C-alpha positions in Angstrom: 0.0 0.0 0.0 1.5 3.3 -1.0 2.0 6.2 1.4 -0.2 8.4 -0.8 -3.1 5.9 -0.5 -2.6 5.7 3.3 -2.6 9.5 3.5 -5.9 9.6 1.6 -7.5 7.0 3.9 -6.3 8.9 7.0 -7.7 12.1 5.6 -11.1 10.7 4.7 -11.5 8.9 8.1 -10.3 11.9 10.0 -12.5 14.3 8.0 -15.6 12.1 8.7 -14.8 12.0 12.4 -14.1 15.7 12.5 -17.4 16.6 10.8 -19.4 14.1 12.9 -17.8 14.5 16.3 -16.1 17.9 16.1 -12.8 16.3 17.0 -9.4 17.6 16.0 -7.0 15.6 13.9 -4.8 14.6 16.8 -7.2 11.9 17.9 -6.9 10.0 14.6 -4.3 11.6 12.4 -1.5 11.5 14.9 -1.8 7.8 15.9 -2.4 6.7 12.3 0.7 8.6 11.0 2.7 7.0 13.8 1.5 3.4 13.7 0.4 3.1 10.0 2.8 5.3 8.2 5.8 5.2 10.6 6.2 8.9 11.4 7.8 10.0 14.7 5.6 11.5 17.4 6.9 15.0 16.6 6.5 14.7 12.8 3.0 13.3 13.2 2.0 16.1 15.5 3.4 18.8 13.2 1.8 17.2 10.2 -1.5 16.9 11.9 -1.4 20.6 12.8 -0.6 21.5 9.2 -3.4 19.3 7.9 -6.1 21.0 10.1 -5.6 24.5 8.8 -7.8 24.6 5.7 -10.0 21.5 5.0 -11.7 20.6 8.3 -12.3 24.1 9.3 -13.8 25.2 6.0 -16.0 22.3 5.0 -17.4 21.5 8.4 -17.8 25.1 9.5 -19.8 26.0 6.4 -22.3 23.2 7.1 -22.6 24.0 10.7 -23.0 27.7 10.0 -25.7 27.0 7.4 -27.6 25.3 10.3 -27.0 28.3 12.6 -24.7 26.3 14.8 -21.6 28.5 14.9 -20.9 31.3 17.3 -18.6 33.5 15.3 -17.5 35.6 18.3 -16.6 32.6 20.4 -14.8 31.0 17.4 -12.7 34.0 16.7 -11.8 34.4 20.4 -10.9 30.8 20.8 -8.9 30.8 17.5 -6.8 33.7 18.7 -6.2 32.0 22.0 -5.4 28.7 20.2 -2.9 30.5 18.1 -1.1 31.7 21.2 -1.5 28.3 23.0 -0.5 26.3 19.9 2.8 28.2 19.8 3.4 27.7 23.4 2.5 24.0 23.2 4.7 23.4 20.2 7.6 25.2 21.8 7.5 22.9 24.8 6.6 19.7 22.8 9.7 20.1 20.7 11.8 20.0 23.9 10.3 16.7 25.1 11.6 13.4 23.9 9.2 11.4 21.6 8.4 8.6 24.0 7.4 11.0 26.8 5.3 13.1 24.3 3.6 9.9 23.2 2.9 8.9 26.8 1.5 12.3 27.6 -0.8 12.1 24.5 -2.0 8.6 25.5 -2.7 9.7 29.0 -4.6 12.7 27.7 -6.7 10.5 25.4 -7.5 8.0 28.1 -8.6 10.7 30.5 -10.7 12.4 27.8 -12.3 9.1 26.9 -13.2 8.3 30.5 -14.7 11.7 31.0 -16.8 11.4 27.8 -18.0 7.8 28.8 -18.8 8.8 32.4 -20.7 11.9 31.2 -22.7 10.1 28.6 -23.5 7.3 31.0 -24.7 9.8 33.6 -27.0 11.5 31.0 -28.3 8.2 30.0 -29.2 7.3 33.6 -26.8 4.4 33.9 -25.6 5.7 37.2 
């Protein structure tokens, strides 16, 4: 399987998940680039950030905006803050070794998953 084909599959799956769940590329793009394509943690993270700039934002936002589900003021404020936070995060991430960065990413995903599962179960009346 060629790298180009793998990149296309990663893009399609991540785009569907982004449009459906509103998740960023890190949840799918980063792990798939690492384990399926063989990128380092840092290269996968940097590539994921570069990927997210135009496609996800534009296509998904247009559809949500058409359905009156976008708060432009909140989006602009968060985008400016993310610009600053992204630079800070990238600065520090590039000073951490790959295995520790991968560990931190995994811990973050596990905590996020637990939070989402617990919250959904509570709303469904499971506990």
